[in-house]
Structure formats: structure tokens, C-alpha cells
C-alpha positions in Angstrom: 5.3 47.6 -26.4 7.9 50.2 -25.4 10.0 47.4 -24.0 10.0 45.7 -27.4 10.9 48.9 -29.2 13.8 49.5 -26.8 15.0 46.0 -27.5 14.9 46.6 -31.3 16.9 49.8 -30.9 19.4 48.2 -28.6 19.9 45.3 -31.1 20.4 47.7 -33.9 23.0 49.7 -32.1 24.8 46.4 -31.0 24.9 45.2 -34.7 26.2 48.6 -35.8 29.0 48.5 -33.3 29.7 44.9 -34.1 30.2 45.7 -37.8 32.2 48.8 -36.9 34.6 46.6 -35.0 34.8 44.0 -37.8 35.3 46.5 -40.6 36.9 49.7 -39.2 38.0 50.8 -42.6 34.3 51.5 -43.6 33.8 54.0 -40.7 
């Protein structure tokens, strides 16, 4: 279960960084 949680956290961080690169004016 901890493996799934780490995957969810990693996916969230990846999406956050992806949007930060797409829309730098919002950060």
C-alpha cells in the first residue's frame, strides 16, 4: 500500500511541475 501512496505523491509532484513549466506566469 505504501508503494501506491508513493506513486500517487510522485504523480502529483510531476503534474505540478508539468503545469509550472507550461504556465510559469502563475507561479
